[in-house]
N, C-alpha and C positions, 0 to 999 in steps of 0.2 A: 372052630377047629381048623381054620385055614383053607377050607374048601372054596369059599366065595371071595375071600380076601386074605392075603397073607397075614399071619399073626403079627409079624414085624410092622407092616404098614398099618394095620388096625391099631396097634399100640401107639404108633407115632401120631396118628390122627386123633386118637382119644387124648393123648397128652397135649397136643396143640389145642384141642377143644377145651380142655380143662384150664390150660394157661390163658385162653381167651377170656375165661370168666373173670380173671384178675385185671384185664385190660380196661374194662369199663366202656368208654365211649365207642370204640370200634368193635366191641365184642360180637355184635350181630353180623357185621360185615365179615369178620374173620370166620365165624361159624357157617355163614352162607357159602363162603368159598370152600370150606371143608366139605359141606354137603354136595356142592357142585363138582368136586373133584373125585368123589368116591367111585363113580362108575369107571372113570379112566384109570383109577389106581387099583381097581378090583379085578377079579376074574369073571365078572358077570357083564351081561348086556341086557338091557331092558328090552323085552320082546312083547309089547302089547300087554298081555295079561300076566306075565311072569318074568322072573329073572332066569336067564340061560347062562350056564357056565360055559365059557368059551376060552380058547387059547389066544392070547394076545401078548405083545411085548410087555415086559416088566418096566414100569416107570418109577422113577424116584419121586418121593413125596415133595421135596422142596421145589423142584422145577414145575411140577404139576400144579401145586398151590400158587406159585408165583404167576404162572400163566393165567389161571382163573382169576386171581386177585387183580392182575393188570387189566384183563378184559372187563371186570366189574368196575374198575376205576375209570376206564374209557367210557363205559355206559353212564356212569354218574356225571362225568364231564359233559357228555353229549346231552344228557337230560337237563343239566344246568344251563347249557348254552341254548337249547331249544326253549326252555322255560323263560329265559330272558327276552326272547323274541316274541313270546306269546303274551297276550294281554290277560288271558285267563289263568287262574291258579288251579293246579291239579290238587285234588284232595283224595286221600285214601280213607274210606270209611268201612269199618267192619260192622256188619249188622245183618238183620233179617231182610232180605230183598222183597219179601211179601208185604212189608209195611215200612217203607223208607222213612216216613215221618217219625217213627219211634227212634231212629238214629239221627234225627235232627236235619233231615234232608227235605227242603221245601219242594212243593209240587212244581213241575216244569223247570227244574233247575239242573237236571242231569243230562250230560251230553254222551257219556259212555259208562257202561257198567262192565266190569271184568269179574267173572266168577271163577271160583277155583274148586276142583274136585274135593271130596268125592260126590259123585252123582250116582243115583240108583241105576247102575248098569252092570256090565259083566267084568269090570276091571277091579281087582283086589289091590287097592292102593297101598294097604298096609304091607302086602307081600312085595309089591314092586319097589317100595321104598324102605324095606326092612333094614338094609345096611345103614341108611341114614338114621333111622329110628334108634338102632342099637348104638352106633358109633357116636351119636350126638347126645346120648343119654336120655332119650325120650322113653325108652323102655330098658329095663335092667335085668329082666328075667323072662324065661319062656312063658311063665304064668301071666306076667304083665302084657307080653306081646299077644297072647291068646285072648286076654280080656279086652285088649284094644280091638282086635279083629272082630270079636263078638259084639262090641259096642257100636261098630259102624253100621249104618243103615243100608243093608242090601248092596254094599259095594262089591260083593263077590257072590257068585252063584253057588259056591261050594259049601257055604255055611247055611244051615237051616236051624235057626234058633227057635226057642219055644214061642216067642212073640215076634214072628217074622215081620209083620207089619202092624205098627201100633194103631189102635182104633182111631185116634185123632187124625193120623195121617190119612187113613182111608176116608174119613169124613171130609177132609180138605180136598182129596182127589175127587170125590163125588160132587162136592159143591162147586168145583171148578176154580176155587180160589188160588190153587197152585199155578194155574196157567195165566193168571193176570199179570 
């Protein structure tokens, strides 16, 4: 409705995201730039647990995206340069950190682990990043958005579902295996 982001800007970002689907090789780079530009192009500011509607100068889409994509390109160049100087190879592995061997990670082989939300805490990540979810097509209706919110595990204190804590998670907590 234009309250969080102007309809014109939202339509432009959606069109660019849809066009990125046709690009192929750089699709993810383009879409990541779109996601990174949404806060600066919108009327919202992330404020810990929520989005706040604020007054800020109107930005044009093309220069905002150009700025983000150039920063991302600099980051890629810096990473390539630092990787050439390093003898080790960086690897990104998606998997369950409780049992790295299932993801093919040998014992004693990890120097750094970076994790990503959601964590069972008081931040509703689906709410904080809802513009990105909608504009990049991860959710297409209010019902899909609500289903996503309800499927997240205790990422927000305002939702009390019928099965708030799955029994197997409680068992894992009691056994201490989550803290290993």
